[in-house]
N, C-alpha and C positions, 0 to 999 in steps of 0.2 A: 238380705240387705242388698241395696242397689249401689253400684258405683255411680259417680257423678259424671254425666255427659260433659265432655270438655267444653263444647261450644256453649251450651246452656249455662254451665257453671260460670264461665268467664263473662257471659253477658248479664249475669245476675238474675236469671229467670228461674233458677232451681228453687223450689220452695224449701224453707228452712226446716220443715218437719220431716224431710226424707230421712230414713234410718241411716243411721249413720255407718441437743442435736449437733452432730458434728459431721458424720459421714454422709455421703450422698448415695442414693439407691441406684441411680442409673436406669430409670424406667424408660422403656421405649415409648415413643410418641404414637406409633402405629403398632398394633398388636396383630399377629396373624389370625385370620378368621378360623383356622383350624384349632387354635387354642381357645378362642372365645365361644365357639359353637355356631351352628348354622343360622341361628335366629338373631345374632347380634349385628345390628346394622353398622355400617361404616367402620368395621373392624375396631370396635371399642368396647369397653366394659360399660354396660348399661345398668344404672343403679336406681333403686327405688328407696325412698325414705319413709319409714313407718314411725309415726310420732314426730311432730314438727314443732315442738315447744322449745323451751330455753336451751337445753343441752344440744338439740339438733341444730338450731339456728346458729348458736355461738361456737359450736364445736364440731359436730359430726358432719352436717352438710357443709359447713364453712371450710373444713379441712379437705373434704373429698372434692369439692368444686375446684380446688387448685390443680388437680391432675388432669392433663390434657387427654390422657388415654382413657379417662372415665367420664361419664356424663350422667347426671341425674335426670331421668326422664319421667319419673312418677313420684308423687307425694301422697301421703295418706295420714289422716287424723280423724278422730271421732268428733272433734270440734270443727265445724265447717268454716268458722272464721279463721282458724289457724291453717286450714287447708288453703284458703284463698291467699293468706299472707305468704305461705310457703311457695305457692305458684308464682306470686309476684317476686318473691325473693330469688328464686332460682332463675326464672326467666330474665329478671333484671340483671343478674350476674352475667349471664351469657350475652345479653345485649351490650353490656359494657365491654365485653371481649371483642365483639364483632362490629359494634356500631349499628346493628340492625335489630329490628323487632324480632323477638324470639318467643313463640308460644308453644314450645315443644314439650311442655310438662303436662302430663295427664294427672288430674286430681282424682282421688278416691276417698270414700268415707268408710270403706270396709277393706281391711288389709288382706282378706282372703281373695278378693277380686284383684288386688294388685299382684298377689302371688300367682294368680292364674295368667298373668301377662307373660307370654313366652319370650318376649323381647328382653325381659329383665334378667340379668345375670346374677346380681347380688343385691342385698337390701341392708340398709342401715336401720337398726331397731333402737329407737331412742325414746321409748315409752316409759311410763312409770314402772317401778320395779316389779309389781305384781303381774305385769304382762310379759315380762322378758322370756320366761321359759316357754309359755304356750306359743307365742309368736315365733320364737326361735325354732321350735319343733315343727310347726306348720311350714315354716320357710324352707327348712332343709328337706322336708318331705315333698315340697313342691320343686325341688331341684335347685334351690337358690343357695349361694354362698351368703354368709351373714357377718356383719359387724354388729355385735351386741353390746349395748351399754352394760356395765357392771351395776349391781351384782347379777350373777347368772340367774338367780331364782329366788323365790320367796321362801322356799323350803328345801331341805337337803334332798328329799325324794324327787322333787321336781328338777333339781339340778342333775341328779343322776339320770333321769329320763331324758333330759336335754342332751347330755354328753353321749348317751347311748344312741340317740336318734342321729346325731351328727356323724358318728362313726358308722352307723348302720347304712346311712345314705351316702357316705363318701364325700361329704361336703366340707368346705373350708369355713370355719367359724373363728373369728377374732374377738376376744373379750376386750372391752374398752378400758383395759388396765394400762393406760398410756404411759405410766411412769417407766415401764420397761423400755420404752423408746427414747428415754432421756439418758444422756451420757452419764450424769452423776450417779444415777441409781444402778446402771449396769456396772460401772467401774467400782462402786462400793461393794457390790456383790462379788465381783471378780477378786477384789482384795481380800474379802473374807474367805472365799473359797480357796484362795491360794495361801492362806495361813499368815497374812500380814499382821493379824492381831493375835496370833497364836491359836490355841484351841478355843473355839466359840463356846461360851458358857450361857450367855443370856442375851435376849433381845428385848429392848424396851421401846414400845410404840406409843406415840401420843396422838390423840384424835381430838377434834373439836366436838362439842355437843350442842344440842338445840334446847332452848328453853321451852317450857310448856306454854299453854295459852288459855284463853278464856272459853267458856261455853259459847257456841255459835248457833244462832237460830236457823231453823229450816227456811230455805229460800226457794222461789220458783226455779225450776230447771230452765236454763237458757234455751231458747229455740234452736240455737246453733249446735247444741251439745247432745250427742247420744249418750246420755248419762248411764244407761244400763250397760252399754258396751264398754264405757270407761271403767265401771266397777268390775266388769269381767267376771272372773271366777270367784271373786270375793263376795261376802254376804251383802244384801241390799241394805243400805243406810240412806237416810234422807240427804238431799243435796244441800250443801252450803258452800259458798265460794271458797272459803279458806280450807275446805277439805280437798279441793281439786286443784285448780290453777286460776290465776287472775283472768278475768274476762277482758281486761285491757292491759296490754303490755306483756312482758315476758320475764317478770321478776320471779324469784325463787318460789316454787309452788308449795302449798300447804300439805299436800299428800306426803311429802318427805317426813313429816312429823306425826304420821298416823300409822300405828302398828298394823292396821289392816292391809296396808300397801307396802310396808317395808319395816325394817328393824331399827331405823334411825342411823346415827353416825357409825355404829359398829359395822354396818355393811356399807354405808354410803362412802365413807373414807376408809374404813377398815379393809374393804376389799382391795384397795390400792396398797396400803402399807403392809398388810399380811402377805399379799402376793410378793412384795419385795423381800420380806423376811423369809418366805419359803424359797425364793430364788437364791438368796444369799447362803442359806444353810442346806441347799440341795434337798428340800423336802416337798417339792412341787406336786408330787403324786401321792401324798399321804396327808397326815394331819396330827394334831395333838392326841395323846392317849389319856390325859387327865386334864380337866378344865374346872375352874372354880372362880368365885368372885362375887361381887355384889354391885348394885346400882340403885340410884334413886329414880323413881318414876313419878310423874305427875299424879296427884290424887283427884284431880278434877279437870274439866276443860276438854276441848276437842282434840288437842294435840297430846299424844300419850306415849311417844317414844322415850327411851331412857334419857336421863340427865347425867349428872356426875357419876362416874363409875370407876372401878378397878377390877380387872379380871386377869387370870393367869391360865397359861396352857403349858403343860409339860409334854415334851416330845420324846419319842423312843430313843433318840440319839443323846438324850440327857440335857438338851437345851431347854431353858425355861423362858417363856415369852410372857411379858407383862404388858398390859394395855390399859391406858387410863387417860382421861382428859386432863389430869394434873401434870402429865409429861409434855415436853415440847412436841409440837406437831411434826412427826417424822419417824424415822427408824434408827435406833441406836444398837449397833452390834458390839457386844462386850466380850472380849477374849482374855486369855491368860497373859497376853503381852500388849494389851492396849484396847482402844475402842475406836469406832467409826460412827459418825452421825450423818445421815443423809436425809434431805428434805426437798421440797419444791422451791424453797425460798419464798418469794412473795407472789408466785404465779397462782392464778385461778383460771379454771377452764371457762367459766362464765363470769360476767360482771358481778353477779350476786352470790358467788361462792364465798363462804367464810374463809378468811385468811388470817394469819398471825398479825397482830398489831405491832409486833416487834420485828424489825428486819432480821432475817435469818440467812446465814450462809448456806449454800446448797450442800456443801460437803466439808466436814471438819473431822479431825482425828486427834487422839491423845498426843500424837507426835506428828508434826508436819511431814516427816520423812515417809510416813505410811502413805500419804496421799501422793507424794511425788514418786513413789515406787513404780517401776515399770513391770508390766506383766510379760514374762519371757515367752518365747515361741513354744516352749514345751510345757507351759503351764495352762491352766484352765482359762479358756476364752469363751465368753458367753455371746449369744447372738447379737449382732449389731443391727439396729433399726434407726433410721434417721427421723421417721415420723410414723405414727401408729396406723393411720388410715392408709398411708402409702404402702406400708408393710402388708396390710390386708390385701390391697389391690395387686401387689406383686405375687402374693400367695395364690390369688385367684388365677393368675396366669401360669405360674410354675407348678401349681398343685402341691407345693411343699407346705408343711405346717407353718402358720404364722408365729410370731414371737409370743403371743398369749393365746394358745389354743384352748379349746373348750374344757378339756379335763383339768388343765391347770387352773382355769377360772373357777370351775366347779369346786376344786379343793380349797382355794382361798376363800370362796364364798362360804363353803361348809364350815371352815374354821371360824369365820365371823359369826355364823349362826350358832355354833357351839358355844361361843362366848356369850351370845345373847341368851341362850337357854340357861347357862349358869347364872346369869343375872336374874332371870325369872324364877328359877328354882332355889337360888341362894344356898347351894350345897355343891359338893364335889361330884363331878360326873366322870364316868369311866368309858372311854370311847374306843371302839375297834375300827380303825380307819380302813381295814380290808373289807370287813363285812358291812361297814357303814351303819352300825347299830351300837347302842349303848349296852354295856354289860349288866345284865340282871336289873334292868331299870325300865319297867313298863311305862311309868309316868313320863320319863324323858323320851322314850321311843315314840310315844304318842305325839310328840311335838315335831317329829320328822316330816310330817305331812299336815295338810289342812284340807277340810272338805271343799269340793269345788262346786260352784253353782252352775247348773245347766242353763244354757247350752255351751257355756264357756269351758270346755274340757278338752283334753288332748285327744 
């Protein structure tokens, strides 16, 4: 595949058929070149954005642009129209800052060529879920630090491969579990860890769900889209717009409701809430040992991810986790001396995210005194981060682990996928979180990986 020549791209001469919060962090405006590496111009962190759709525009690029010591210098997408929009978006942002025309962003249609750019220090990976692990692996192998949208992977084996690659290459990878950088979630976890609700017994998680849809006809592949690359490692299926993303605008894309590309809300929002549950009960590097439950799945139509569901996970420490769409959206910690419920309130990362129709308080408890309790100097204090992308940038400078490192993200994603497998098999599963295998269950172990379509392999 070829990268897009910047001049011809911007002039429109490239043919469409070419392959395709409370605390402050105290960031320095100027970062020493010795920290950034010899190829980083102007002593700053140079960032590339891979995947420039809804979540990138509204969240990942939007948040990263705010930091003066970082600069987005490259964008990449398999949809050439979105690449052009991203170039205009980033250049337009910098023009507003300086009042001068800024054409400093290089467009790419092949992420591997972006990764070959030696000037780039880190990448934002904001692609559909099925691309996360492979691009993350290739990025760290290219020497880049990574901000990776959750969930970490499409399968548990791919998540393990990603975590191993990050550690093998000594790179920084932040998972986009941004709730860790919100005060109410951190404080709730500190209260639980410090025994304010007594001994933790149960965690109840509520998630939204997606409705099914109608059958959709095959459509011509848009000239701007490298559809084969968009499908990536997954099997070839015919193109229809509602399987991919809107050709006009940046509304919520249809791939989120297709099991070929993700597991639905159990990983979409489940990655966030299970991560907080793990943080609160100090099980960030393990997982449940027994999982069971059931779910409703569409019997026809293009969109086939789970609908209404209820699943359970039993942990070695005795804590039972219940997850269901019938529960309020958030995380409820229940102990022998009370409970704490924490949620986002009415926040949404993008304009088309599903949110509760009923106003919710971000943090409530069985007794108001639990929330007003102060965490003493000798008690457990969790990492403070004012903003998730800023925390990643700081880690790139200090080389210290970010607040949501890859192995933590892999474990929360794995738990989501375990619950999804329980939905599909509709029976109790017995998991070994050390070996990352099911006990005496060949059928379930076969679901730990999926065949990969060449040439989209690790």
